[in-house]
Structures are given as structure tokens and as C-alpha cells.
C-alpha atoms as an extended CHARMM CRD file, in Angstrom:
* protein
*
       262  EXT
         1         1  UNK       CA            -86.1270000000      -60.2830000000     -226.6200000000  PROA      1               0.0000000000
         2         2  UNK       CA            -88.8150000000      -61.2430000000     -229.5110000000  PROA      2               0.0000000000
         3         3  UNK       CA            -85.5530000000      -61.2140000000     -231.9650000000  PROA      3               0.0000000000
         4         4  UNK       CA            -84.1940000000      -64.1350000000     -229.2730000000  PROA      4               0.0000000000
         5         5  UNK       CA            -87.5670000000      -65.9930000000     -229.2080000000  PROA      5               0.0000000000
         6         6  UNK       CA            -86.1440000000      -69.2000000000     -231.0220000000  PROA      6               0.0000000000
         7         7  UNK       CA            -83.2280000000      -69.3380000000     -228.9940000000  PROA      7               0.0000000000
         8         8  UNK       CA            -82.8240000000      -71.4810000000     -225.8190000000  PROA      8               0.0000000000
         9         9  UNK       CA            -84.6990000000      -69.6730000000     -222.7500000000  PROA      9               0.0000000000
        10        10  UNK       CA            -81.5250000000      -70.6590000000     -220.7990000000  PROA      10              0.0000000000
        11        11  UNK       CA            -79.0320000000      -69.2750000000     -223.2390000000  PROA      11              0.0000000000
        12        12  UNK       CA            -80.7760000000      -66.1790000000     -223.5320000000  PROA      12              0.0000000000
        13        13  UNK       CA            -81.0210000000      -65.8280000000     -219.7980000000  PROA      13              0.0000000000
        14        14  UNK       CA            -77.2250000000      -66.1490000000     -219.6910000000  PROA      14              0.0000000000
        15        15  UNK       CA            -76.5830000000      -63.5110000000     -222.1950000000  PROA      15              0.0000000000
        16        16  UNK       CA            -78.6200000000      -61.0550000000     -220.8500000000  PROA      16              0.0000000000
        17        17  UNK       CA            -77.3250000000      -61.6630000000     -217.6430000000  PROA      17              0.0000000000
        18        18  UNK       CA            -73.4160000000      -61.3920000000     -219.2720000000  PROA      18              0.0000000000
        19        19  UNK       CA            -74.8260000000      -57.6700000000     -220.5480000000  PROA      19              0.0000000000
        20        20  UNK       CA            -76.0690000000      -56.7890000000     -217.4180000000  PROA      20              0.0000000000
        21        21  UNK       CA            -72.9940000000      -57.5760000000     -215.2220000000  PROA      21              0.0000000000
        22        22  UNK       CA            -70.5550000000      -55.3820000000     -218.1970000000  PROA      22              0.0000000000
        23        23  UNK       CA            -73.3390000000      -52.5740000000     -217.9120000000  PROA      23              0.0000000000
        24        24  UNK       CA            -73.1210000000      -52.5810000000     -213.7530000000  PROA      24              0.0000000000
        25        25  UNK       CA            -69.8490000000      -52.6120000000     -213.6460000000  PROA      25              0.0000000000
        26        26  UNK       CA            -69.1530000000      -49.6680000000     -216.3930000000  PROA      26              0.0000000000
        27        27  UNK       CA            -71.9700000000      -48.0120000000     -214.2880000000  PROA      27              0.0000000000
        28        28  UNK       CA            -70.4010000000      -48.6010000000     -210.8850000000  PROA      28              0.0000000000
        29        29  UNK       CA            -67.2020000000      -47.1690000000     -212.3280000000  PROA      29              0.0000000000
        30        30  UNK       CA            -68.2440000000      -43.9300000000     -212.8460000000  PROA      30              0.0000000000
        31        31  UNK       CA            -70.9970000000      -43.2930000000     -210.4490000000  PROA      31              0.0000000000
        32        32  UNK       CA            -68.8420000000      -44.0710000000     -207.7220000000  PROA      32              0.0000000000
        33        33  UNK       CA            -66.2430000000      -42.3430000000     -205.5630000000  PROA      33              0.0000000000
        34        34  UNK       CA            -63.1610000000      -44.4780000000     -207.1620000000  PROA      34              0.0000000000
        35        35  UNK       CA            -60.6330000000      -42.8900000000     -205.1340000000  PROA      35              0.0000000000
        36        36  UNK       CA            -61.9530000000      -43.0790000000     -201.5320000000  PROA      36              0.0000000000
        37        37  UNK       CA            -63.0640000000      -46.7300000000     -202.0660000000  PROA      37              0.0000000000
        38        38  UNK       CA            -59.3960000000      -48.0420000000     -203.3860000000  PROA      38              0.0000000000
        39        39  UNK       CA            -58.3860000000      -45.8650000000     -200.0410000000  PROA      39              0.0000000000
        40        40  UNK       CA            -60.8410000000      -47.9650000000     -198.2390000000  PROA      40              0.0000000000
        41        41  UNK       CA            -59.8180000000      -50.7800000000     -199.6240000000  PROA      41              0.0000000000
        42        42  UNK       CA            -56.1880000000      -50.3640000000     -199.0600000000  PROA      42              0.0000000000
        43        43  UNK       CA            -57.1100000000      -49.6180000000     -195.5660000000  PROA      43              0.0000000000
        44        44  UNK       CA            -59.2510000000      -52.7040000000     -195.3710000000  PROA      44              0.0000000000
        45        45  UNK       CA            -56.2350000000      -55.2390000000     -196.5170000000  PROA      45              0.0000000000
        46        46  UNK       CA            -53.7470000000      -53.8130000000     -194.0490000000  PROA      46              0.0000000000
        47        47  UNK       CA            -56.1320000000      -54.0300000000     -191.0090000000  PROA      47              0.0000000000
        48        48  UNK       CA            -56.1230000000      -57.7670000000     -192.3010000000  PROA      48              0.0000000000
        49        49  UNK       CA            -52.7740000000      -58.1430000000     -192.1630000000  PROA      49              0.0000000000
        50        50  UNK       CA            -52.2990000000      -56.9390000000     -188.5630000000  PROA      50              0.0000000000
        51        51  UNK       CA            -55.1620000000      -59.5870000000     -187.6780000000  PROA      51              0.0000000000
        52        52  UNK       CA            -52.8250000000      -62.0720000000     -188.7070000000  PROA      52              0.0000000000
        53        53  UNK       CA            -49.5040000000      -60.4340000000     -187.7890000000  PROA      53              0.0000000000
        54        54  UNK       CA            -50.8970000000      -59.7920000000     -184.1310000000  PROA      54              0.0000000000
        55        55  UNK       CA            -52.8360000000      -62.5970000000     -183.7380000000  PROA      55              0.0000000000
        56        56  UNK       CA            -51.0270000000      -63.5370000000     -180.1810000000  PROA      56              0.0000000000
        57        57  UNK       CA            -52.3340000000      -60.0780000000     -178.9250000000  PROA      57              0.0000000000
        58        58  UNK       CA            -55.7770000000      -59.8950000000     -178.2610000000  PROA      58              0.0000000000
        59        59  UNK       CA            -56.3760000000      -56.1690000000     -177.8560000000  PROA      59              0.0000000000
        60        60  UNK       CA            -54.2720000000      -55.6690000000     -180.8150000000  PROA      60              0.0000000000
        61        61  UNK       CA            -56.1480000000      -57.5330000000     -182.9000000000  PROA      61              0.0000000000
        62        62  UNK       CA            -59.4630000000      -56.8130000000     -181.5150000000  PROA      62              0.0000000000
        63        63  UNK       CA            -58.3900000000      -53.1730000000     -182.3410000000  PROA      63              0.0000000000
        64        64  UNK       CA            -57.6060000000      -54.1140000000     -185.6550000000  PROA      64              0.0000000000
        65        65  UNK       CA            -60.8990000000      -56.0420000000     -186.6670000000  PROA      65              0.0000000000
        66        66  UNK       CA            -62.9550000000      -52.7540000000     -185.0620000000  PROA      66              0.0000000000
        67        67  UNK       CA            -61.3500000000      -50.5950000000     -187.9600000000  PROA      67              0.0000000000
        68        68  UNK       CA            -61.7160000000      -53.3190000000     -190.1630000000  PROA      68              0.0000000000
        69        69  UNK       CA            -65.6910000000      -53.1840000000     -189.7800000000  PROA      69              0.0000000000
        70        70  UNK       CA            -65.3840000000      -49.8210000000     -189.8940000000  PROA      70              0.0000000000
        71        71  UNK       CA            -63.3300000000      -49.7380000000     -193.2110000000  PROA      71              0.0000000000
        72        72  UNK       CA            -65.9190000000      -52.1680000000     -194.6850000000  PROA      72              0.0000000000
        73        73  UNK       CA            -69.2250000000      -49.8180000000     -193.3620000000  PROA      73              0.0000000000
        74        74  UNK       CA            -67.6940000000      -46.7460000000     -195.2390000000  PROA      74              0.0000000000
        75        75  UNK       CA            -67.3170000000      -48.6290000000     -198.7480000000  PROA      75              0.0000000000
        76        76  UNK       CA            -70.8640000000      -49.5340000000     -198.4220000000  PROA      76              0.0000000000
        77        77  UNK       CA            -71.7130000000      -45.6690000000     -197.9600000000  PROA      77              0.0000000000
        78        78  UNK       CA            -69.8720000000      -45.1560000000     -200.9500000000  PROA      78              0.0000000000
        79        79  UNK       CA            -71.3570000000      -48.1420000000     -202.5070000000  PROA      79              0.0000000000
        80        80  UNK       CA            -75.0690000000      -46.5430000000     -202.4370000000  PROA      80              0.0000000000
        81        81  UNK       CA            -74.7280000000      -44.0580000000     -204.8470000000  PROA      81              0.0000000000
        82        82  UNK       CA            -74.0800000000      -46.7690000000     -207.6700000000  PROA      82              0.0000000000
        83        83  UNK       CA            -76.7940000000      -49.0500000000     -206.3330000000  PROA      83              0.0000000000
        84        84  UNK       CA            -79.0950000000      -46.2730000000     -206.4360000000  PROA      84              0.0000000000
        85        85  UNK       CA            -78.6990000000      -45.4700000000     -209.5110000000  PROA      85              0.0000000000
        86        86  UNK       CA            -79.0490000000      -48.9580000000     -210.9050000000  PROA      86              0.0000000000
        87        87  UNK       CA            -81.6840000000      -49.5180000000     -208.5860000000  PROA      87              0.0000000000
        88        88  UNK       CA            -84.9390000000      -48.5260000000     -211.0240000000  PROA      88              0.0000000000
        89        89  UNK       CA            -83.6450000000      -50.0680000000     -214.4000000000  PROA      89              0.0000000000
        90        90  UNK       CA            -83.0100000000      -53.1230000000     -212.7860000000  PROA      90              0.0000000000
        91        91  UNK       CA            -86.1560000000      -53.3620000000     -211.0290000000  PROA      91              0.0000000000
        92        92  UNK       CA            -88.3080000000      -52.3360000000     -214.7500000000  PROA      92              0.0000000000
        93        93  UNK       CA            -85.6630000000      -55.2390000000     -216.3500000000  PROA      93              0.0000000000
        94        94  UNK       CA            -86.7650000000      -57.8250000000     -213.5330000000  PROA      94              0.0000000000
        95        95  UNK       CA            -90.4440000000      -57.1240000000     -214.1910000000  PROA      95              0.0000000000
        96        96  UNK       CA            -89.9830000000      -57.7980000000     -218.0540000000  PROA      96              0.0000000000
        97        97  UNK       CA            -87.8150000000      -60.6490000000     -217.5540000000  PROA      97              0.0000000000
        98        98  UNK       CA            -90.6480000000      -61.6190000000     -216.1140000000  PROA      98              0.0000000000
        99        99  UNK       CA            -92.8270000000      -61.7940000000     -218.6500000000  PROA      99              0.0000000000
       100       100  UNK       CA            -90.3630000000      -64.6290000000     -220.5990000000  PROA      100             0.0000000000
       101       101  UNK       CA            -89.3230000000      -66.5900000000     -217.9020000000  PROA      101             0.0000000000
       102       102  UNK       CA            -91.9600000000      -66.6630000000     -214.8630000000  PROA      102             0.0000000000
       103       103  UNK       CA            -94.6130000000      -68.5930000000     -216.1550000000  PROA      103             0.0000000000
       104       104  UNK       CA            -95.1960000000      -71.2230000000     -219.2160000000  PROA      104             0.0000000000
       105       105  UNK       CA            -97.8200000000      -70.8450000000     -221.8530000000  PROA      105             0.0000000000
       106       106  UNK       CA           -100.6420000000      -73.4600000000     -222.0700000000  PROA      106             0.0000000000
       107       107  UNK       CA           -101.0620000000      -76.3740000000     -223.6690000000  PROA      107             0.0000000000
       108       108  UNK       CA           -103.7800000000      -77.4760000000     -225.5450000000  PROA      108             0.0000000000
       109       109  UNK       CA           -106.6190000000      -79.3770000000     -222.9090000000  PROA      109             0.0000000000
       110       110  UNK       CA           -104.3530000000      -77.6920000000     -220.1990000000  PROA      110             0.0000000000
       111       111  UNK       CA           -106.7700000000      -75.9020000000     -217.4270000000  PROA      111             0.0000000000
       112       112  UNK       CA           -106.1520000000      -72.7620000000     -215.5900000000  PROA      112             0.0000000000
       113       113  UNK       CA           -108.0800000000      -70.4900000000     -213.4670000000  PROA      113             0.0000000000
       114       114  UNK       CA           -109.1400000000      -66.8060000000     -214.1130000000  PROA      114             0.0000000000
       115       115  UNK       CA           -109.9610000000      -64.6120000000     -211.8990000000  PROA      115             0.0000000000
       116       116  UNK       CA           -111.8330000000      -60.8710000000     -212.2420000000  PROA      116             0.0000000000
       117       117  UNK       CA           -111.3530000000      -58.3710000000     -209.3720000000  PROA      117             0.0000000000
       118       118  UNK       CA           -114.2770000000      -56.0030000000     -209.8020000000  PROA      118             0.0000000000
       119       119  UNK       CA           -114.6700000000      -52.5470000000     -208.2140000000  PROA      119             0.0000000000
       120       120  UNK       CA           -116.7060000000      -52.1150000000     -205.0710000000  PROA      120             0.0000000000
       121       121  UNK       CA           -118.7100000000      -50.3740000000     -206.6460000000  PROA      121             0.0000000000
       122       122  UNK       CA           -119.6280000000      -52.5070000000     -209.5940000000  PROA      122             0.0000000000
       123       123  UNK       CA           -120.1450000000      -55.7930000000     -207.5890000000  PROA      123             0.0000000000
       124       124  UNK       CA           -123.6520000000      -55.4600000000     -207.3880000000  PROA      124             0.0000000000
       125       125  UNK       CA           -124.5280000000      -54.6970000000     -211.0540000000  PROA      125             0.0000000000
       126       126  UNK       CA           -122.3360000000      -56.9490000000     -212.2530000000  PROA      126             0.0000000000
       127       127  UNK       CA           -121.4270000000      -60.0200000000     -210.3500000000  PROA      127             0.0000000000
       128       128  UNK       CA           -123.1290000000      -62.4270000000     -212.3050000000  PROA      128             0.0000000000
       129       129  UNK       CA           -121.1890000000      -61.2630000000     -215.7400000000  PROA      129             0.0000000000
       130       130  UNK       CA           -119.6470000000      -64.1310000000     -217.4800000000  PROA      130             0.0000000000
       131       131  UNK       CA           -116.8030000000      -63.9820000000     -220.3370000000  PROA      131             0.0000000000
       132       132  UNK       CA           -117.1480000000      -64.2120000000     -223.8510000000  PROA      132             0.0000000000
       133       133  UNK       CA           -114.8020000000      -67.1650000000     -225.1790000000  PROA      133             0.0000000000
       134       134  UNK       CA           -113.3190000000      -67.8540000000     -228.3990000000  PROA      134             0.0000000000
       135       135  UNK       CA           -113.2830000000      -71.1560000000     -230.2840000000  PROA      135             0.0000000000
       136       136  UNK       CA           -109.5510000000      -71.5720000000     -228.7810000000  PROA      136             0.0000000000
       137       137  UNK       CA           -111.2030000000      -71.6930000000     -225.0340000000  PROA      137             0.0000000000
       138       138  UNK       CA           -113.7520000000      -73.3690000000     -223.1480000000  PROA      138             0.0000000000
       139       139  UNK       CA           -115.1280000000      -72.0010000000     -219.7200000000  PROA      139             0.0000000000
       140       140  UNK       CA           -115.2840000000      -75.4590000000     -217.5900000000  PROA      140             0.0000000000
       141       141  UNK       CA           -116.7780000000      -74.5850000000     -214.8890000000  PROA      141             0.0000000000
       142       142  UNK       CA           -119.7190000000      -72.1680000000     -213.5110000000  PROA      142             0.0000000000
       143       143  UNK       CA           -118.4440000000      -68.7790000000     -211.5850000000  PROA      143             0.0000000000
       144       144  UNK       CA           -117.3810000000      -68.8530000000     -207.8780000000  PROA      144             0.0000000000
       145       145  UNK       CA           -117.6730000000      -65.7100000000     -206.4580000000  PROA      145             0.0000000000
       146       146  UNK       CA           -115.9810000000      -64.2730000000     -203.2360000000  PROA      146             0.0000000000
       147       147  UNK       CA           -118.1030000000      -61.3800000000     -201.8180000000  PROA      147             0.0000000000
       148       148  UNK       CA           -115.6070000000      -60.4570000000     -199.4920000000  PROA      148             0.0000000000
       149       149  UNK       CA           -112.9190000000      -59.7660000000     -202.2230000000  PROA      149             0.0000000000
       150       150  UNK       CA           -115.4670000000      -58.9010000000     -204.9020000000  PROA      150             0.0000000000
       151       151  UNK       CA           -113.8390000000      -61.5450000000     -207.2700000000  PROA      151             0.0000000000
       152       152  UNK       CA           -115.4070000000      -63.9430000000     -209.6310000000  PROA      152             0.0000000000
       153       153  UNK       CA           -113.3170000000      -67.0470000000     -210.8070000000  PROA      153             0.0000000000
       154       154  UNK       CA           -113.6270000000      -69.4850000000     -213.2670000000  PROA      154             0.0000000000
       155       155  UNK       CA           -111.9250000000      -72.5860000000     -215.0690000000  PROA      155             0.0000000000
       156       156  UNK       CA           -111.4060000000      -72.3400000000     -218.4000000000  PROA      156             0.0000000000
       157       157  UNK       CA           -109.4810000000      -75.2430000000     -221.1320000000  PROA      157             0.0000000000
       158       158  UNK       CA           -106.8680000000      -74.4390000000     -224.0810000000  PROA      158             0.0000000000
       159       159  UNK       CA           -108.4150000000      -76.5650000000     -226.9920000000  PROA      159             0.0000000000
       160       160  UNK       CA           -106.4110000000      -74.8280000000     -229.5640000000  PROA      160             0.0000000000
       161       161  UNK       CA           -102.8500000000      -73.5820000000     -229.6470000000  PROA      161             0.0000000000
       162       162  UNK       CA           -102.8180000000      -70.3470000000     -230.6400000000  PROA      162             0.0000000000
       163       163  UNK       CA           -103.2950000000      -67.2740000000     -228.3780000000  PROA      163             0.0000000000
       164       164  UNK       CA           -106.9850000000      -66.2910000000     -227.5290000000  PROA      164             0.0000000000
       165       165  UNK       CA           -108.6280000000      -63.4130000000     -225.7450000000  PROA      165             0.0000000000
       166       166  UNK       CA           -111.2200000000      -63.3820000000     -223.0620000000  PROA      166             0.0000000000
       167       167  UNK       CA           -113.6780000000      -60.3740000000     -223.1860000000  PROA      167             0.0000000000
       168       168  UNK       CA           -116.3250000000      -59.0270000000     -220.8650000000  PROA      168             0.0000000000
       169       169  UNK       CA           -119.0550000000      -56.3350000000     -221.7680000000  PROA      169             0.0000000000
       170       170  UNK       CA           -119.6430000000      -54.1710000000     -218.7420000000  PROA      170             0.0000000000
       171       171  UNK       CA           -122.6610000000      -52.2360000000     -220.7070000000  PROA      171             0.0000000000
       172       172  UNK       CA           -120.9700000000      -50.4940000000     -223.3530000000  PROA      172             0.0000000000
       173       173  UNK       CA           -117.3470000000      -50.7160000000     -221.7830000000  PROA      173             0.0000000000
       174       174  UNK       CA           -115.3460000000      -53.8740000000     -223.2550000000  PROA      174             0.0000000000
       175       175  UNK       CA           -112.6170000000      -55.6190000000     -221.1940000000  PROA      175             0.0000000000
       176       176  UNK       CA           -110.3980000000      -58.1720000000     -222.2080000000  PROA      176             0.0000000000
       177       177  UNK       CA           -107.5970000000      -60.6180000000     -221.2020000000  PROA      177             0.0000000000
       178       178  UNK       CA           -105.0700000000      -62.2940000000     -223.3530000000  PROA      178             0.0000000000
       179       179  UNK       CA           -104.7230000000      -65.9730000000     -222.7420000000  PROA      179             0.0000000000
       180       180  UNK       CA           -101.2510000000      -67.1700000000     -224.2190000000  PROA      180             0.0000000000
       181       181  UNK       CA           -101.3860000000      -70.6960000000     -225.7150000000  PROA      181             0.0000000000
       182       182  UNK       CA            -99.2160000000      -72.5700000000     -227.0500000000  PROA      182             0.0000000000
       183       183  UNK       CA            -97.8300000000      -76.4880000000     -228.8670000000  PROA      183             0.0000000000
       184       184  UNK       CA            -95.3540000000      -76.6840000000     -226.2970000000  PROA      184             0.0000000000
       185       185  UNK       CA            -94.8100000000      -75.9790000000     -222.7850000000  PROA      185             0.0000000000
       186       186  UNK       CA            -91.3120000000      -75.0700000000     -222.7920000000  PROA      186             0.0000000000
       187       187  UNK       CA            -92.2870000000      -72.6550000000     -225.5360000000  PROA      187             0.0000000000
       188       188  UNK       CA            -90.2750000000      -68.9970000000     -225.5100000000  PROA      188             0.0000000000
       189       189  UNK       CA            -92.9050000000      -66.6500000000     -225.3590000000  PROA      189             0.0000000000
       190       190  UNK       CA            -94.0990000000      -63.9270000000     -223.0920000000  PROA      190             0.0000000000
       191       191  UNK       CA            -96.9840000000      -64.8340000000     -220.8430000000  PROA      191             0.0000000000
       192       192  UNK       CA            -98.4460000000      -62.0760000000     -219.5140000000  PROA      192             0.0000000000
       193       193  UNK       CA           -100.4410000000      -64.0430000000     -216.2230000000  PROA      193             0.0000000000
       194       194  UNK       CA           -102.1830000000      -60.3700000000     -214.9190000000  PROA      194             0.0000000000
       195       195  UNK       CA           -103.7780000000      -57.5680000000     -216.5830000000  PROA      195             0.0000000000
       196       196  UNK       CA           -103.3590000000      -54.7070000000     -213.8680000000  PROA      196             0.0000000000
       197       197  UNK       CA           -105.5520000000      -51.8220000000     -212.5750000000  PROA      197             0.0000000000
       198       198  UNK       CA           -104.8330000000      -48.1760000000     -212.3190000000  PROA      198             0.0000000000
       199       199  UNK       CA           -102.2710000000      -48.5510000000     -209.0600000000  PROA      199             0.0000000000
       200       200  UNK       CA            -99.0480000000      -47.8840000000     -210.2350000000  PROA      200             0.0000000000
       201       201  UNK       CA            -97.3530000000      -50.8140000000     -208.3240000000  PROA      201             0.0000000000
       202       202  UNK       CA            -99.5850000000      -53.1670000000     -210.2270000000  PROA      202             0.0000000000
       203       203  UNK       CA            -98.3970000000      -51.3180000000     -213.3300000000  PROA      203             0.0000000000
       204       204  UNK       CA            -94.6700000000      -51.5210000000     -212.8110000000  PROA      204             0.0000000000
       205       205  UNK       CA            -95.1680000000      -55.3660000000     -211.8020000000  PROA      205             0.0000000000
       206       206  UNK       CA            -97.4060000000      -56.2980000000     -214.4850000000  PROA      206             0.0000000000
       207       207  UNK       CA            -95.6590000000      -54.3480000000     -217.7170000000  PROA      207             0.0000000000
       208       208  UNK       CA            -97.2680000000      -56.6520000000     -220.0910000000  PROA      208             0.0000000000
       209       209  UNK       CA           -100.8510000000      -55.3960000000     -220.9630000000  PROA      209             0.0000000000
       210       210  UNK       CA           -102.3740000000      -51.9160000000     -220.8730000000  PROA      210             0.0000000000
       211       211  UNK       CA           -103.6400000000      -51.1650000000     -217.5360000000  PROA      211             0.0000000000
       212       212  UNK       CA           -106.9510000000      -50.9290000000     -217.0120000000  PROA      212             0.0000000000
       213       213  UNK       CA           -108.2280000000      -47.2270000000     -216.0630000000  PROA      213             0.0000000000
       214       214  UNK       CA           -109.0710000000      -45.7980000000     -213.1230000000  PROA      214             0.0000000000
       215       215  UNK       CA           -112.6460000000      -45.4420000000     -214.0390000000  PROA      215             0.0000000000
       216       216  UNK       CA           -112.7390000000      -49.0650000000     -215.3290000000  PROA      216             0.0000000000
       217       217  UNK       CA           -115.1170000000      -51.3540000000     -213.1470000000  PROA      217             0.0000000000
       218       218  UNK       CA           -112.7480000000      -54.0030000000     -213.0260000000  PROA      218             0.0000000000
       219       219  UNK       CA           -109.5000000000      -53.6170000000     -210.5110000000  PROA      219             0.0000000000
       220       220  UNK       CA           -107.6260000000      -56.2070000000     -212.4280000000  PROA      220             0.0000000000
       221       221  UNK       CA           -107.2850000000      -59.6310000000     -214.1330000000  PROA      221             0.0000000000
       222       222  UNK       CA           -105.5600000000      -62.7190000000     -213.4110000000  PROA      222             0.0000000000
       223       223  UNK       CA           -104.7530000000      -66.0360000000     -215.1010000000  PROA      223             0.0000000000
       224       224  UNK       CA           -102.8440000000      -68.3590000000     -212.8010000000  PROA      224             0.0000000000
       225       225  UNK       CA           -100.2700000000      -70.1680000000     -215.3520000000  PROA      225             0.0000000000
       226       226  UNK       CA            -98.3960000000      -72.7710000000     -213.9740000000  PROA      226             0.0000000000
       227       227  UNK       CA            -94.6490000000      -71.4590000000     -213.4470000000  PROA      227             0.0000000000
       228       228  UNK       CA            -92.4320000000      -72.0200000000     -215.9040000000  PROA      228             0.0000000000
       229       229  UNK       CA            -88.9080000000      -74.1800000000     -215.3180000000  PROA      229             0.0000000000
       230       230  UNK       CA            -84.9710000000      -72.9050000000     -215.6360000000  PROA      230             0.0000000000
       231       231  UNK       CA            -83.1680000000      -76.1270000000     -215.4890000000  PROA      231             0.0000000000
       232       232  UNK       CA            -79.6130000000      -76.0380000000     -215.1870000000  PROA      232             0.0000000000
       233       233  UNK       CA            -77.2990000000      -79.3670000000     -214.3470000000  PROA      233             0.0000000000
       234       234  UNK       CA            -80.4940000000      -81.3120000000     -213.7770000000  PROA      234             0.0000000000
       235       235  UNK       CA            -81.8050000000      -79.0310000000     -210.9790000000  PROA      235             0.0000000000
       236       236  UNK       CA            -84.3200000000      -76.1180000000     -211.3850000000  PROA      236             0.0000000000
       237       237  UNK       CA            -83.0890000000      -72.8640000000     -210.4280000000  PROA      237             0.0000000000
       238       238  UNK       CA            -85.1120000000      -69.7480000000     -209.7680000000  PROA      238             0.0000000000
       239       239  UNK       CA            -84.5990000000      -67.5930000000     -213.0670000000  PROA      239             0.0000000000
       240       240  UNK       CA            -83.7860000000      -64.5900000000     -210.9100000000  PROA      240             0.0000000000
       241       241  UNK       CA            -81.3420000000      -66.0550000000     -209.0100000000  PROA      241             0.0000000000
       242       242  UNK       CA            -79.3310000000      -67.1940000000     -212.1570000000  PROA      242             0.0000000000
       243       243  UNK       CA            -79.2330000000      -63.7780000000     -213.8420000000  PROA      243             0.0000000000
       244       244  UNK       CA            -77.9990000000      -62.2610000000     -210.1670000000  PROA      244             0.0000000000
       245       245  UNK       CA            -75.2300000000      -64.9810000000     -210.0620000000  PROA      245             0.0000000000
       246       246  UNK       CA            -73.8290000000      -64.7430000000     -213.4540000000  PROA      246             0.0000000000
       247       247  UNK       CA            -74.4450000000      -60.4690000000     -213.3300000000  PROA      247             0.0000000000
       248       248  UNK       CA            -72.0210000000      -60.7410000000     -210.3120000000  PROA      248             0.0000000000
       249       249  UNK       CA            -69.8040000000      -63.4680000000     -211.7660000000  PROA      249             0.0000000000
       250       250  UNK       CA            -69.3780000000      -61.2640000000     -215.0690000000  PROA      250             0.0000000000
       251       251  UNK       CA            -68.5970000000      -57.9460000000     -212.6840000000  PROA      251             0.0000000000
       252       252  UNK       CA            -66.1230000000      -59.6330000000     -210.7780000000  PROA      252             0.0000000000
       253       253  UNK       CA            -64.4900000000      -60.8850000000     -213.6620000000  PROA      253             0.0000000000
       254       254  UNK       CA            -65.1320000000      -57.6240000000     -215.7560000000  PROA      254             0.0000000000
       255       255  UNK       CA            -63.6170000000      -55.5280000000     -212.5140000000  PROA      255             0.0000000000
       256       256  UNK       CA            -59.8240000000      -55.8620000000     -213.5630000000  PROA      256             0.0000000000
       257       257  UNK       CA            -60.6000000000      -54.6810000000     -217.4900000000  PROA      257             0.0000000000
       258       258  UNK       CA            -62.5810000000      -51.6410000000     -216.6800000000  PROA      258             0.0000000000
       259       259  UNK       CA            -60.1500000000      -50.7530000000     -213.5030000000  PROA      259             0.0000000000
       260       260  UNK       CA            -63.5600000000      -50.8760000000     -211.1010000000  PROA      260             0.0000000000
       261       261  UNK       CA            -62.9750000000      -50.8180000000     -207.0180000000  PROA      261             0.0000000000
       262       262  UNK       CA            -66.3820000000      -52.4910000000     -205.3670000000  PROA      262             0.0000000000
């Protein structure tokens, strides 16, 4: 993605979506039982024809409809293996693309909220901790503490259009969180809104920074950036919806070329 950072974000998204659609088509072709899927597709078309031909005979038509539903259910069943084969790579791709498309960087003068989540056994000792800020950032407010969630909140302001790092000192242990600041809100750069804790789901869905260890006094650090917009024909369409829609259309276009039956 870094090689395409100078491109239009929408152009990159479309390119990735088309590539994903092609890969999905090829994977489906070689991980599914194509012989049975083609047979079920033929039977389904025959039942559709029967429904049209015997529309004046309700009993025959409903029997054909029942068989059509049964064939459709079997097609879904035989589609499960390729869907399972693609599930994990697809989720990992989405989580990494979200670094580029979910949030936009801060601009000079813009404000953001920082949340530091402490481990329960570290709350009493470190609830008065404060971040060390570089010249590019300034802390605008006093800390707001949530005893129930064991979280501390600050509002920061971006002062310079350069990447910066917030630091907290826990005795001999230092914890950092990167803050992405750019000249333009539309700058196509990855934005890691959260540094994850030790939980594996937290690490999977927030891959932008190294996870905090299980022994760390911090469970996670979040910076609440503004959502990035991806306008298409004047409308802000969610990036993941564009990815899925373009991938499906690409797969349908590639279907006769790859000779695959969905």
C-alpha cells in the first residue's frame, strides 16, 4: 500500500477491489465441487422453467418451487468450503485496509481525544499519570478519569504537520502511542487509531502498532480520529461497501473467463 500512497485513495480502493474479485473467483474455482454446482445450477434452471410453464397448475408449480429451494440450499452448502477458505484472509485484508480508509489524519490546529486504558491492578498506582508530549502536540485539558472503566482521557491538539508520539512512563517501563498528523485531511496515509492490548481479537482488529504485553499496566490506547470519507458520485459510500460491491461485480465478470460456477 505504501507504494500507492501518492495515488487517489478511491483509485487504490478500486484497484484492490478488482484484484480481490479476481482472486476470489480463482479460489472459488479450485476449492469448490464444480461438477455438483453445475449440476445443481442446471436443475435450478429446469425448475424455474417448470414454474413458468405450469403457472396455471398450482400443485405442480409449488412442487417445482420446493425443489428449486432445495437445490438452492444445496448450492449454498457446496459454496461453504471456498467461503471458509477465504474468510480468514478476507478479514485480515479488511483490518489492514481499515488503517488506510477508516480514519483520517489530524490537521494542524485540530483536536482529538486520547484514552488510556489501565489494567485493574495498575489503576491505584498510575491513575495520576500524565503523557509526555513532543513539540508537535499539546495537551489541552486536565485528565478525565473513569474509575469504573479504569480509563484516563485527555484532549490533545496538533501543532505541526508531522507524525508525533505520546509517551507515558510507568516506572522503568515506557509506553508509546503514535499520532498521525498531516498537512491535509485527505492525505492518503495509514492511521492507527488504537494500540492494542494483549487480547488476540484486539490485536487482529488493530494491526497498525505492536500490541502491549500481558504484563503491561496498559490495556490499550485509543486516539479518536475523525472518519475518512470516500465519496463516489458525490455521496460518501463506506469504503468496505465499495470493496465488497466492486469485488462481487468483478467476480461475475470473470466468471465465464475462469469457467467457474457459483
